VOLUMNU-385547 format. One record per residue (C-alpha): chain; y negated, z, x negated; residue in three letters. Coordinates in nm, 3 decimals. Example, Ala and Ser with C-alpha at 12.3 -4.5 7.8 and 13.67 -1.06 7.14 Angstrom:
cadena->A | v->0.450 | w->0.780 | u->-1.230 | residuo->ALA
cadena->A | v->0.106 | w->0.714 | u->-1.367 | residuo->SER
end
This chain:
cadena->A | v->0.010 | w->0.005 | u->0.002 | residuo->MET
cadena->A | v->-0.319 | w->-0.091 | u->-0.160 | residuo->ASP
cadena->A | v->-0.618 | w->0.149 | u->-0.112 | residuo->LEU
cadena->A | v->-0.897 | w->-0.010 | u->-0.315 | residuo->PRO
cadena->A | v->-1.167 | w->0.227 | u->-0.163 | residuo->HIS
cadena->A | v->-1.022 | w->0.515 | u->-0.335 | residuo->PHE
cadena->A | v->-1.020 | w->0.588 | u->-0.716 | residuo->PRO
cadena->A | v->-0.685 | w->0.671 | u->-0.882 | residuo->PRO
cadena->A | v->-0.560 | w->1.030 | u->-0.844 | residuo->PHE
cadena->A | v->-0.709 | w->1.261 | u->-1.132 | residuo->CYS
cadena->A | v->-0.572 | w->1.596 | u->-1.148 | residuo->LEU
cadena->A | v->-0.843 | w->1.721 | u->-1.373 | residuo->ALA
cadena->A | v->-1.104 | w->1.605 | u->-1.118 | residuo->ARG
cadena->A | v->-0.928 | w->1.750 | u->-0.834 | residuo->LEU
cadena->A | v->-0.898 | w->2.087 | u->-1.022 | residuo->LEU
cadena->A | v->-1.247 | w->2.079 | u->-1.144 | residuo->ARG
cadena->A | v->-1.388 | w->2.011 | u->-0.797 | residuo->ASN
cadena->A | v->-1.158 | w->2.243 | u->-0.587 | residuo->THR
cadena->A | v->-1.179 | w->2.554 | u->-0.833 | residuo->PHE
cadena->A | v->-1.458 | w->2.481 | u->-1.071 | residuo->ARG
cadena->A | v->-1.186 | w->2.667 | u->-1.351 | residuo->PRO
cadena->A | v->-1.338 | w->2.903 | u->-1.587 | residuo->ARG
cadena->A | v->-1.205 | w->2.911 | u->-1.958 | residuo->GLN
cadena->A | v->-0.869 | w->3.080 | u->-2.023 | residuo->GLY
cadena->A | v->-0.778 | w->3.108 | u->-1.648 | residuo->GLU
cadena->A | v->-0.387 | w->3.093 | u->-1.606 | residuo->ARG
cadena->A | v->-0.247 | w->2.832 | u->-1.371 | residuo->VAL
cadena->A | v->0.111 | w->2.795 | u->-1.261 | residuo->CYS
cadena->A | v->0.300 | w->2.560 | u->-0.984 | residuo->ILE
cadena->A | v->0.535 | w->2.691 | u->-0.713 | residuo->LEU
cadena->A | v->0.754 | w->2.420 | u->-0.540 | residuo->ILE
cadena->A | v->1.043 | w->2.522 | u->-0.269 | residuo->ASP
cadena->A | v->1.399 | w->2.415 | u->-0.293 | residuo->LEU
cadena->A | v->1.719 | w->2.495 | u->-0.056 | residuo->PRO
cadena->A | v->1.865 | w->2.666 | u->-0.376 | residuo->ASP
cadena->A | v->1.630 | w->2.765 | u->-0.625 | residuo->PRO
cadena->A | v->1.856 | w->2.775 | u->-0.898 | residuo->ASP
cadena->A | v->1.843 | w->2.385 | u->-0.881 | residuo->LEU
cadena->A | v->1.514 | w->2.454 | u->-1.090 | residuo->ALA
cadena->A | v->1.745 | w->2.552 | u->-1.384 | residuo->LYS
cadena->A | v->1.728 | w->2.249 | u->-1.644 | residuo->GLY
cadena->A | v->1.517 | w->2.051 | u->-1.398 | residuo->TRP
cadena->A | v->1.828 | w->1.983 | u->-1.198 | residuo->ALA
cadena->A | v->1.637 | w->1.909 | u->-0.868 | residuo->PHE
cadena->A | v->1.507 | w->1.587 | u->-1.031 | residuo->LEU
cadena->A | v->1.837 | w->1.424 | u->-1.020 | residuo->ASP
cadena->A | v->1.820 | w->1.452 | u->-0.629 | residuo->ASN
cadena->A | v->1.637 | w->1.182 | u->-0.460 | residuo->GLU
cadena->A | v->1.584 | w->1.392 | u->-0.161 | residuo->GLY
cadena->A | v->1.328 | w->1.633 | u->-0.348 | residuo->PHE
cadena->A | v->1.057 | w->1.351 | u->-0.362 | residuo->SER
cadena->A | v->0.780 | w->1.616 | u->-0.297 | residuo->ILE
cadena->A | v->0.905 | w->1.823 | u->-0.568 | residuo->GLN
cadena->A | v->0.937 | w->1.526 | u->-0.791 | residuo->ARG
cadena->A | v->0.572 | w->1.492 | u->-0.710 | residuo->HIS
cadena->A | v->0.509 | w->1.845 | u->-0.836 | residuo->ALA
cadena->A | v->0.692 | w->1.782 | u->-1.156 | residuo->HIS
cadena->A | v->0.569 | w->1.437 | u->-1.241 | residuo->ASP
cadena->A | v->0.210 | w->1.412 | u->-1.115 | residuo->SER
cadena->A | v->0.131 | w->1.788 | u->-1.170 | residuo->PHE
cadena->A | v->0.345 | w->1.960 | u->-1.428 | residuo->TYR
cadena->A | v->0.347 | w->1.668 | u->-1.667 | residuo->ASN
cadena->A | v->0.002 | w->1.593 | u->-1.622 | residuo->VAL
cadena->A | v->-0.111 | w->1.943 | u->-1.711 | residuo->LEU
cadena->A | v->0.073 | w->1.963 | u->-2.006 | residuo->HIS
cadena->A | v->-0.029 | w->1.617 | u->-2.102 | residuo->GLY
cadena->A | v->-0.369 | w->1.714 | u->-2.165 | residuo->GLY
cadena->A | v->-0.536 | w->1.853 | u->-1.835 | residuo->VAL
cadena->A | v->-0.514 | w->2.220 | u->-1.928 | residuo->MET
cadena->A | v->-0.676 | w->2.161 | u->-2.268 | residuo->ALA
cadena->A | v->-0.961 | w->1.957 | u->-2.105 | residuo->GLU
cadena->A | v->-1.022 | w->2.246 | u->-1.856 | residuo->LEU
cadena->A | v->-0.949 | w->2.530 | u->-2.042 | residuo->GLY
cadena->A | v->-0.658 | w->2.651 | u->-1.855 | residuo->LEU
cadena->A | v->-0.364 | w->2.827 | u->-2.001 | residuo->THR
cadena->A | v->-0.006 | w->2.887 | u->-1.855 | residuo->GLY
cadena->A | v->0.132 | w->2.584 | u->-1.694 | residuo->GLY
cadena->A | v->0.456 | w->2.756 | u->-1.579 | residuo->GLU
cadena->A | v->0.666 | w->2.614 | u->-1.299 | residuo->PHE
cadena->A | v->0.859 | w->2.842 | u->-1.046 | residuo->PHE
cadena->A | v->1.080 | w->2.751 | u->-0.734 | residuo->ALA
cadena->A | v->1.169 | w->2.971 | u->-0.448 | residuo->TYR
cadena->A | v->1.401 | w->2.936 | u->-0.147 | residuo->GLU
cadena->A | v->1.273 | w->2.717 | u->0.156 | residuo->GLU
cadena->A | v->1.150 | w->2.932 | u->0.437 | residuo->THR
cadena->A | v->1.260 | w->2.694 | u->0.699 | residuo->GLY
cadena->A | v->0.957 | w->2.685 | u->0.879 | residuo->GLY
cadena->A | v->0.576 | w->2.625 | u->0.860 | residuo->SER
cadena->A | v->0.374 | w->2.931 | u->0.717 | residuo->ASN
cadena->A | v->0.649 | w->3.162 | u->0.726 | residuo->LEU
cadena->A | v->0.654 | w->3.448 | u->0.466 | residuo->ASP
cadena->A | v->0.767 | w->3.344 | u->0.124 | residuo->LEU
cadena->A | v->1.088 | w->3.517 | u->-0.049 | residuo->PRO
cadena->A | v->1.023 | w->3.701 | u->-0.360 | residuo->ASP
cadena->A | v->1.271 | w->3.555 | u->-0.591 | residuo->ARG
cadena->A | v->1.184 | w->3.276 | u->-0.781 | residuo->ALA
cadena->A | v->1.359 | w->3.068 | u->-1.083 | residuo->VAL
cadena->A | v->1.206 | w->2.888 | u->-1.371 | residuo->ALA
cadena->A | v->1.333 | w->2.571 | u->-1.544 | residuo->PRO
cadena->A | v->1.466 | w->2.765 | u->-1.824 | residuo->ASP
cadena->A | v->1.687 | w->2.973 | u->-1.599 | residuo->GLY
cadena->A | v->1.508 | w->3.305 | u->-1.577 | residuo->THR
cadena->A | v->1.444 | w->3.483 | u->-1.250 | residuo->GLU
cadena->A | v->1.094 | w->3.609 | u->-1.169 | residuo->ARG
cadena->A | v->0.953 | w->3.847 | u->-0.880 | residuo->SER
cadena->A | v->0.675 | w->3.642 | u->-0.726 | residuo->LEU
cadena->A | v->0.496 | w->3.984 | u->-0.624 | residuo->GLU
cadena->A | v->0.544 | w->4.119 | u->-0.953 | residuo->ARG
cadena->A | v->0.532 | w->3.840 | u->-1.191 | residuo->ASP
cadena->A | v->0.337 | w->3.568 | u->-1.068 | residuo->VAL
cadena->A | v->0.090 | w->3.657 | u->-0.779 | residuo->TYR
cadena->A | v->-0.084 | w->3.930 | u->-1.026 | residuo->PRO
cadena->A | v->-0.073 | w->3.731 | u->-1.331 | residuo->ASN
cadena->A | v->-0.217 | w->3.377 | u->-1.243 | residuo->TYR
cadena->A | v->-0.572 | w->3.292 | u->-1.155 | residuo->ASP
cadena->A | v->-0.488 | w->2.946 | u->-0.988 | residuo->ILE
cadena->A | v->-0.170 | w->2.884 | u->-0.824 | residuo->ILE
cadena->A | v->-0.080 | w->2.536 | u->-0.678 | residuo->LEU
cadena->A | v->0.221 | w->2.550 | u->-0.425 | residuo->CYS
cadena->A | v->0.359 | w->2.195 | u->-0.377 | residuo->ILE
cadena->A | v->0.628 | w->2.223 | u->-0.098 | residuo->SER
cadena->A | v->0.829 | w->2.094 | u->0.203 | residuo->THR
cadena->A | v->0.706 | w->2.373 | u->0.430 | residuo->HIS
cadena->A | v->0.323 | w->2.484 | u->0.436 | residuo->SER
cadena->A | v->0.275 | w->2.829 | u->0.275 | residuo->ALA
cadena->A | v->-0.099 | w->2.844 | u->0.342 | residuo->THR
cadena->A | v->-0.102 | w->3.138 | u->0.575 | residuo->ALA
cadena->A | v->0.139 | w->3.347 | u->0.358 | residuo->PRO
cadena->A | v->-0.049 | w->3.255 | u->0.018 | residuo->LEU
cadena->A | v->-0.404 | w->3.345 | u->0.176 | residuo->THR
cadena->A | v->-0.293 | w->3.692 | u->0.258 | residuo->ALA
cadena->A | v->-0.147 | w->3.742 | u->-0.091 | residuo->LEU
cadena->A | v->-0.452 | w->3.586 | u->-0.257 | residuo->ALA
cadena->A | v->-0.679 | w->3.852 | u->-0.095 | residuo->LYS
cadena->A | v->-0.412 | w->4.131 | u->-0.220 | residuo->ARG
cadena->A | v->-0.369 | w->4.000 | u->-0.554 | residuo->HIS
cadena->A | v->-0.699 | w->3.813 | u->-0.645 | residuo->GLY
cadena->A | v->-0.585 | w->3.468 | u->-0.720 | residuo->PHE
cadena->A | v->-0.712 | w->3.146 | u->-0.595 | residuo->ARG
cadena->A | v->-0.470 | w->2.872 | u->-0.501 | residuo->GLY
cadena->A | v->-0.399 | w->2.549 | u->-0.303 | residuo->ALA
cadena->A | v->-0.117 | w->2.437 | u->-0.067 | residuo->THR
cadena->A | v->-0.027 | w->2.080 | u->-0.087 | residuo->LEU
cadena->A | v->0.284 | w->2.059 | u->0.118 | residuo->HIS
cadena->A | v->0.439 | w->1.707 | u->0.195 | residuo->GLY
cadena->A | v->0.270 | w->1.540 | u->-0.084 | residuo->VAL
cadena->A | v->0.357 | w->1.169 | u->-0.099 | residuo->ASN
cadena->A | v->0.222 | w->0.862 | u->-0.282 | residuo->ASP
cadena->A | v->-0.007 | w->0.787 | u->-0.006 | residuo->ILE
cadena->A | v->-0.161 | w->1.124 | u->-0.008 | residuo->ILE
cadena->A | v->-0.189 | w->1.120 | u->-0.390 | residuo->LEU
cadena->A | v->-0.366 | w->0.796 | u->-0.372 | residuo->ARG
cadena->A | v->-0.609 | w->0.880 | u->-0.092 | residuo->SER
cadena->A | v->-0.644 | w->1.252 | u->0.019 | residuo->GLY
cadena->A | v->-0.632 | w->1.408 | u->-0.318 | residuo->LEU
cadena->A | v->-0.821 | w->1.135 | u->-0.500 | residuo->ALA
cadena->A | v->-1.148 | w->1.196 | u->-0.311 | residuo->VAL
cadena->A | v->-1.434 | w->1.371 | u->-0.420 | residuo->ASP
cadena->A | v->-1.415 | w->1.714 | u->-0.229 | residuo->TYR
cadena->A | v->-1.786 | w->1.783 | u->-0.295 | residuo->ASN
cadena->A | v->-1.866 | w->1.492 | u->-0.054 | residuo->GLU
cadena->A | v->-1.589 | w->1.595 | u->0.195 | residuo->VAL
cadena->A | v->-1.750 | w->1.946 | u->0.184 | residuo->SER
cadena->A | v->-2.098 | w->1.807 | u->0.260 | residuo->LEU
cadena->A | v->-1.954 | w->1.576 | u->0.549 | residuo->VAL
cadena->A | v->-1.736 | w->1.843 | u->0.682 | residuo->THR
cadena->A | v->-2.052 | w->2.094 | u->0.706 | residuo->GLU
cadena->A | v->-2.237 | w->1.848 | u->0.902 | residuo->ARG
cadena->A | v->-1.978 | w->1.827 | u->1.145 | residuo->LEU
cadena->A | v->-1.920 | w->2.192 | u->1.143 | residuo->ARG
cadena->A | v->-2.294 | w->2.251 | u->1.255 | residuo->LEU
cadena->A | v->-2.259 | w->1.993 | u->1.536 | residuo->ALA
cadena->A | v->-1.972 | w->2.186 | u->1.675 | residuo->LEU
cadena->A | v->-2.008 | w->2.540 | u->1.590 | residuo->THR
cadena->A | v->-2.122 | w->2.801 | u->1.855 | residuo->ARG
cadena->A | v->-1.934 | w->2.618 | u->2.144 | residuo->ALA
cadena->A | v->-1.858 | w->2.795 | u->2.482 | residuo->ASP
cadena->A | v->-1.568 | w->2.583 | u->2.524 | residuo->TRP
cadena->A | v->-1.395 | w->2.246 | u->2.474 | residuo->PHE
cadena->A | v->-1.227 | w->2.040 | u->2.742 | residuo->GLU
cadena->A | v->-0.965 | w->1.810 | u->2.627 | residuo->ILE
cadena->A | v->-0.834 | w->1.518 | u->2.864 | residuo->ASP
cadena->A | v->-0.484 | w->1.400 | u->2.748 | residuo->PHE
cadena->A | v->-0.386 | w->1.066 | u->2.928 | residuo->LYS
cadena->A | v->-0.034 | w->0.981 | u->2.964 | residuo->LEU
cadena->A | v->0.063 | w->0.677 | u->3.163 | residuo->GLY
cadena->A | v->-0.110 | w->0.710 | u->3.506 | residuo->ASP
cadena->A | v->-0.155 | w->1.081 | u->3.465 | residuo->ASP
cadena->A | v->-0.447 | w->1.284 | u->3.290 | residuo->THR
cadena->A | v->-0.397 | w->1.659 | u->3.193 | residuo->HIS
cadena->A | v->-0.711 | w->1.898 | u->3.088 | residuo->THR
cadena->A | v->-0.668 | w->2.175 | u->2.856 | residuo->LEU
cadena->A | v->-0.962 | w->2.396 | u->2.815 | residuo->ARG
cadena->A | v->-0.989 | w->2.622 | u->2.512 | residuo->LEU
cadena->A | v->-1.243 | w->2.904 | u->2.517 | residuo->GLU
cadena->A | v->-1.456 | w->2.946 | u->2.197 | residuo->CYS
cadena->A | v->-1.710 | w->3.206 | u->2.306 | residuo->SER
cadena->A | v->-1.991 | w->3.087 | u->2.098 | residuo->GLN
cadena->A | v->-1.817 | w->3.171 | u->1.783 | residuo->GLY
cadena->A | v->-1.876 | w->2.982 | u->1.434 | residuo->GLU
cadena->A | v->-1.666 | w->2.707 | u->1.373 | residuo->ALA
cadena->A | v->-1.481 | w->2.711 | u->1.034 | residuo->GLN
cadena->A | v->-1.406 | w->2.435 | u->0.778 | residuo->LYS
cadena->A | v->-1.118 | w->2.318 | u->0.531 | residuo->SER
cadena->A | v->-1.323 | w->2.153 | u->0.294 | residuo->HIS
cadena->A | v->-1.132 | w->2.147 | u->-0.019 | residuo->GLY
cadena->A | v->-1.371 | w->2.401 | u->-0.218 | residuo->ILE
cadena->A | v->-1.218 | w->2.730 | u->-0.360 | residuo->CYS
cadena->A | v->-1.458 | w->2.884 | u->-0.589 | residuo->LEU
cadena->A | v->-1.424 | w->3.173 | u->-0.835 | residuo->ALA
cadena->A | v->-1.626 | w->3.439 | u->-0.667 | residuo->ASP
cadena->A | v->-1.370 | w->3.498 | u->-0.376 | residuo->GLU
cadena->A | v->-0.986 | w->3.490 | u->-0.385 | residuo->PRO
cadena->A | v->-0.869 | w->3.216 | u->-0.135 | residuo->ASP
cadena->A | v->-0.641 | w->2.932 | u->-0.075 | residuo->VAL
cadena->A | v->-0.727 | w->2.553 | u->-0.016 | residuo->ALA
cadena->A | v->-0.501 | w->2.334 | u->0.206 | residuo->ASN
cadena->A | v->-0.505 | w->2.005 | u->0.056 | residuo->LEU
cadena->A | v->-0.589 | w->1.726 | u->0.165 | residuo->PRO
cadena->A | v->-0.861 | w->1.917 | u->0.313 | residuo->ALA
cadena->A | v->-1.132 | w->1.811 | u->0.580 | residuo->GLY
cadena->A | v->-1.147 | w->1.960 | u->0.905 | residuo->GLU
cadena->A | v->-1.355 | w->2.179 | u->1.135 | residuo->VAL
cadena->A | v->-1.164 | w->2.443 | u->1.329 | residuo->TYR
cadena->A | v->-1.173 | w->2.720 | u->1.569 | residuo->PHE
cadena->A | v->-0.942 | w->3.019 | u->1.673 | residuo->VAL
cadena->A | v->-0.959 | w->2.988 | u->2.046 | residuo->PRO
cadena->A | v->-1.029 | w->3.314 | u->2.230 | residuo->THR
cadena->A | v->-0.877 | w->3.188 | u->2.544 | residuo->GLY
cadena->A | v->-0.747 | w->2.884 | u->2.751 | residuo->GLY
cadena->A | v->-0.600 | w->2.749 | u->3.034 | residuo->ASN
cadena->A | v->-0.457 | w->2.402 | u->3.184 | residuo->GLY
cadena->A | v->-0.192 | w->2.174 | u->3.051 | residuo->ALA
cadena->A | v->-0.127 | w->1.937 | u->2.786 | residuo->PHE
cadena->A | v->0.163 | w->1.699 | u->2.685 | residuo->PRO
cadena->A | v->0.350 | w->1.762 | u->2.351 | residuo->MET
cadena->A | v->0.565 | w->1.542 | u->2.176 | residuo->GLN
cadena->A | v->0.878 | w->1.704 | u->2.020 | residuo->TYR
cadena->A | v->1.058 | w->1.604 | u->1.711 | residuo->ALA
cadena->A | v->1.303 | w->1.389 | u->1.890 | residuo->ASP
cadena->A | v->1.058 | w->1.208 | u->2.101 | residuo->GLY
cadena->A | v->1.089 | w->1.419 | u->2.408 | residuo->THR
cadena->A | v->0.787 | w->1.479 | u->2.592 | residuo->LEU
cadena->A | v->0.707 | w->1.808 | u->2.757 | residuo->GLY
cadena->A | v->0.405 | w->1.944 | u->2.965 | residuo->LEU
cadena->A | v->0.286 | w->2.274 | u->2.822 | residuo->GLN
cadena->A | v->0.152 | w->2.492 | u->3.081 | residuo->GLN
cadena->A | v->-0.124 | w->2.712 | u->2.937 | residuo->VAL
cadena->A | v->-0.255 | w->3.047 | u->3.084 | residuo->THR
cadena->A | v->-0.468 | w->3.322 | u->2.917 | residuo->GLY
cadena->A | v->-0.460 | w->3.099 | u->2.588 | residuo->GLY
cadena->A | v->-0.100 | w->3.078 | u->2.563 | residuo->SER
cadena->A | v->0.165 | w->2.834 | u->2.640 | residuo->ILE
cadena->A | v->0.382 | w->3.009 | u->2.918 | residuo->THR
cadena->A | v->0.626 | w->2.724 | u->3.024 | residuo->ARG
cadena->A | v->0.712 | w->2.384 | u->2.967 | residuo->VAL
cadena->A | v->0.836 | w->2.112 | u->3.194 | residuo->THR
cadena->A | v->1.006 | w->1.813 | u->3.104 | residuo->LEU
cadena->A | v->0.803 | w->1.469 | u->3.130 | residuo->ILE
cadena->A | v->1.064 | w->1.261 | u->2.945 | residuo->ARG
cadena->A | v->1.368 | w->1.283 | u->2.716 | residuo->GLY
cadena->A | v->1.615 | w->1.564 | u->2.663 | residuo->ASP
cadena->A | v->1.604 | w->1.858 | u->2.909 | residuo->GLN
cadena->A | v->1.780 | w->2.078 | u->2.640 | residuo->ALA
cadena->A | v->1.493 | w->2.046 | u->2.422 | residuo->VAL
cadena->A | v->1.266 | w->2.184 | u->2.687 | residuo->ILE
cadena->A | v->1.510 | w->2.467 | u->2.787 | residuo->ASP
cadena->A | v->1.518 | w->2.589 | u->2.425 | residuo->ALA
cadena->A | v->1.164 | w->2.587 | u->2.404 | residuo->HIS
cadena->A | v->1.119 | w->2.795 | u->2.740 | residuo->ASN
cadena->A | v->1.396 | w->3.039 | u->2.596 | residuo->ALA
cadena->A | v->1.196 | w->3.103 | u->2.281 | residuo->LYS
cadena->A | v->0.874 | w->3.149 | u->2.479 | residuo->LEU
cadena->A | v->1.066 | w->3.419 | u->2.718 | residuo->ALA
cadena->A | v->1.213 | w->3.581 | u->2.419 | residuo->ASP
cadena->A | v->0.894 | w->3.599 | u->2.197 | residuo->ASP
cadena->A | v->0.589 | w->3.519 | u->2.413 | residuo->PRO
cadena->A | v->0.344 | w->3.520 | u->2.128 | residuo->VAL
cadena->A | v->0.520 | w->3.199 | u->1.990 | residuo->THR
cadena->A | v->0.298 | w->3.013 | u->2.277 | residuo->GLY
cadena->A | v->-0.015 | w->3.162 | u->2.162 | residuo->GLU
cadena->A | v->-0.271 | w->2.875 | u->2.080 | residuo->LEU
cadena->A | v->-0.398 | w->2.976 | u->1.743 | residuo->GLY
cadena->A | v->-0.636 | w->2.690 | u->1.659 | residuo->GLU
cadena->A | v->-0.820 | w->2.393 | u->1.771 | residuo->LEU
cadena->A | v->-0.882 | w->2.170 | u->1.484 | residuo->GLY
cadena->A | v->-1.089 | w->1.811 | u->1.435 | residuo->PHE
cadena->A | v->-1.046 | w->1.586 | u->1.116 | residuo->GLY
cadena->A | v->-1.346 | w->1.491 | u->0.931 | residuo->THR
cadena->A | v->-1.242 | w->1.232 | u->0.683 | residuo->GLN
cadena->A | v->-1.165 | w->0.860 | u->0.679 | residuo->VAL
cadena->A | v->-0.827 | w->0.835 | u->0.529 | residuo->LEU
cadena->A | v->-0.516 | w->0.607 | u->0.582 | residuo->PRO
cadena->A | v->-0.237 | w->0.743 | u->0.788 | residuo->VAL
cadena->A | v->0.029 | w->0.901 | u->0.541 | residuo->SER
cadena->A | v->0.310 | w->1.003 | u->0.777 | residuo->GLY
cadena->A | v->0.266 | w->1.356 | u->0.702 | residuo->ARG
cadena->A | v->0.063 | w->1.577 | u->0.943 | residuo->ASP
cadena->A | v->-0.110 | w->1.764 | u->0.627 | residuo->ILE
cadena->A | v->-0.329 | w->1.436 | u->0.568 | residuo->GLN
cadena->A | v->-0.338 | w->1.286 | u->0.908 | residuo->ASP
cadena->A | v->-0.446 | w->1.576 | u->1.115 | residuo->GLU
cadena->A | v->-0.761 | w->1.547 | u->0.862 | residuo->LYS
cadena->A | v->-0.853 | w->1.199 | u->0.969 | residuo->ILE
cadena->A | v->-1.182 | w->1.175 | u->1.187 | residuo->LEU
cadena->A | v->-1.106 | w->1.088 | u->1.548 | residuo->GLY
cadena->A | v->-0.803 | w->1.302 | u->1.555 | residuo->THR
cadena->A | v->-0.754 | w->1.652 | u->1.683 | residuo->MET
cadena->A | v->-0.497 | w->1.890 | u->1.701 | residuo->HIS
cadena->A | v->-0.404 | w->2.238 | u->1.850 | residuo->VAL
cadena->A | v->-0.178 | w->2.487 | u->1.682 | residuo->ALA
cadena->A | v->0.038 | w->2.764 | u->1.803 | residuo->THR
cadena->A | v->0.138 | w->3.113 | u->1.639 | residuo->GLY
cadena->A | v->0.035 | w->3.267 | u->1.332 | residuo->ARG
cadena->A | v->-0.352 | w->3.279 | u->1.295 | residuo->SER
cadena->A | v->-0.439 | w->3.541 | u->1.037 | residuo->ASP
cadena->A | v->-0.514 | w->3.293 | u->0.784 | residuo->HIS
cadena->A | v->-0.760 | w->3.129 | u->1.003 | residuo->LEU
cadena->A | v->-0.972 | w->3.453 | u->1.087 | residuo->GLY
cadena->A | v->-0.732 | w->3.516 | u->1.410 | residuo->GLY
cadena->A | v->-0.532 | w->3.831 | u->1.464 | residuo->ASP
cadena->A | v->-0.175 | w->3.719 | u->1.510 | residuo->LEU
cadena->A | v->0.007 | w->3.864 | u->1.204 | residuo->THR
cadena->A | v->0.380 | w->3.833 | u->1.128 | residuo->PRO
cadena->A | v->0.439 | w->4.178 | u->1.259 | residuo->ASP
cadena->A | v->0.350 | w->4.083 | u->1.610 | residuo->LYS
cadena->A | v->0.649 | w->3.847 | u->1.671 | residuo->PHE
cadena->A | v->0.992 | w->3.950 | u->1.808 | residuo->ALA
cadena->A | v->1.179 | w->3.785 | u->1.522 | residuo->LYS
cadena->A | v->1.043 | w->3.723 | u->1.164 | residuo->ALA
cadena->A | v->1.162 | w->3.366 | u->1.179 | residuo->GLN
cadena->A | v->0.930 | w->3.271 | u->1.464 | residuo->ASN
cadena->A | v->0.625 | w->3.385 | u->1.268 | residuo->ALA
cadena->A | v->0.521 | w->3.021 | u->1.217 | residuo->THR
cadena->A | v->0.185 | w->2.829 | u->1.255 | residuo->HIS
cadena->A | v->0.275 | w->2.509 | u->1.377 | residuo->ASP
cadena->A | v->0.009 | w->2.232 | u->1.436 | residuo->ASP
cadena->A | v->0.047 | w->1.990 | u->1.717 | residuo->ILE
cadena->A | v->-0.145 | w->1.661 | u->1.620 | residuo->LEU
cadena->A | v->-0.273 | w->1.398 | u->1.870 | residuo->PHE
cadena->A | v->-0.333 | w->1.077 | u->1.679 | residuo->SER
cadena->A | v->-0.248 | w->0.711 | u->1.751 | residuo->PRO
cadena->A | v->0.001 | w->0.698 | u->1.481 | residuo->SER
cadena->A | v->0.158 | w->1.043 | u->1.561 | residuo->LYS
cadena->A | v->0.157 | w->1.019 | u->1.950 | residuo->THR
cadena->A | v->0.126 | w->0.657 | u->2.069 | residuo->PRO
cadena->A | v->0.215 | w->0.750 | u->2.401 | residuo->ASP
cadena->A | v->-0.070 | w->1.044 | u->2.443 | residuo->ILE
cadena->A | v->-0.420 | w->0.931 | u->2.423 | residuo->THR
cadena->A | v->-0.705 | w->1.188 | u->2.398 | residuo->VAL
cadena->A | v->-0.933 | w->0.987 | u->2.631 | residuo->SER
cadena->A | v->-1.206 | w->1.236 | u->2.575 | residuo->GLU
cadena->A | v->-1.313 | w->1.586 | u->2.443 | residuo->VAL
cadena->A | v->-1.620 | w->1.773 | u->2.573 | residuo->ARG
cadena->A | v->-1.798 | w->2.086 | u->2.430 | residuo->MET
cadena->A | v->-1.992 | w->2.289 | u->2.631 | residuo->GLN
cadena->A | v->-2.301 | w->2.443 | u->2.409 | residuo->ARG
cadena->A | v->-2.658 | w->2.535 | u->2.489 | residuo->ASP
cadena->A | v->-2.607 | w->2.504 | u->2.863 | residuo->GLY
cadena->A | v->-2.468 | w->2.133 | u->2.850 | residuo->GLY
cadena->A | v->-2.180 | w->1.920 | u->2.807 | residuo->SER
cadena->A | v->-2.148 | w->1.693 | u->2.493 | residuo->ILE
cadena->A | v->-1.869 | w->1.438 | u->2.455 | residuo->VAL
cadena->A | v->-1.738 | w->1.467 | u->2.093 | residuo->VAL
cadena->A | v->-1.436 | w->1.241 | u->2.095 | residuo->LEU
cadena->A | v->-1.354 | w->0.942 | u->2.309 | residuo->GLU
cadena->A | v->-1.009 | w->0.774 | u->2.261 | residuo->ASN
cadena->A | v->-0.944 | w->0.888 | u->1.900 | residuo->TYR
cadena->A | v->-1.298 | w->0.791 | u->1.777 | residuo->LYS
cadena->A | v->-1.581 | w->1.021 | u->1.725 | residuo->PRO
cadena->A | v->-1.864 | w->1.002 | u->1.985 | residuo->ALA
cadena->A | v->-2.230 | w->0.959 | u->1.931 | residuo->GLU
cadena->A | v->-2.285 | w->1.326 | u->1.892 | residuo->HIS
cadena->A | v->-2.055 | w->1.338 | u->1.572 | residuo->LEU
cadena->A | v->-2.175 | w->1.008 | u->1.449 | residuo->LEU
cadena->A | v->-2.540 | w->1.130 | u->1.438 | residuo->ARG
cadena->A | v->-2.425 | w->1.449 | u->1.257 | residuo->ALA
cadena->A | v->-2.243 | w->1.241 | u->0.982 | residuo->ILE
cadena->A | v->-2.562 | w->1.027 | u->0.941 | residuo->GLY
end
């Protein structure tokens, strides 16, 4: 895929723009594997199924040691693997394995001893690493799902420019009373209203400076809210293509009905909601702010201008109060983004998103395109 309008991926530029690293800061790389012992002797590199982890080795570890650490004045450069969590934003296990076969405790040996931690994984680790950063004082970046397109586009941009545009869009959306989202599926339109109670919008903009422990989710480029409530309904596409109508009451999905596909998928979701109701809590409303190609990975595709997403579950890393201890089962304490975009949900159109603010209703998205209000903000 030719991406002529993006510069080549440059790890030094990415680290410089995101972290402004100081002389002598220690950096390391984390990956996840089904069995962390596959890190011994770099055994995982012989398995074509670990493309994300290979990028961690080839595009990050090798490049760090090929001159980037010297260029930026960084030290360390160690590489560790932990066991896959099995879900988005679940807490990380403590055991880690290095390529030389030594075992480490992430809690004792890694988090307290590194200034910059890059987590390149299958499943997102943003929520747990954000909490750990605040406890141990490091900065980090989560880059789950990295592929060739992301390297050549979403990770090749100048995050100083992304930050400026994202801030303009944040100001255009902040302090909203609520958002109403119209979802068109066939001849039916379903509307979800999410309350924001005039709260400040937040932004993911790819900058994580040295004055405060934090974790950047890369590729970045979104404005988001933690809703204070919500009611209505919206269609959701499951992994197997099944479509279900999510009924929302009091800010949570309370029941799902089948639109099309496998009733067993819907039954399983309803059973989970009944067993652990907080799994249905809507913990995020997000809007993409970048002009990027579709990568096939939500981590980038939800950052594309014109798309929007809602998320269920854990929200403490976004400023919400839904922490892992509030779930009935630890394995349910995920944060799961539900992306709506022409590529991800071709049968579902977000026909309009309206913002209520300052006593008036303002259209912000129309058919996956930014409306005049956002276009004016970008300038």
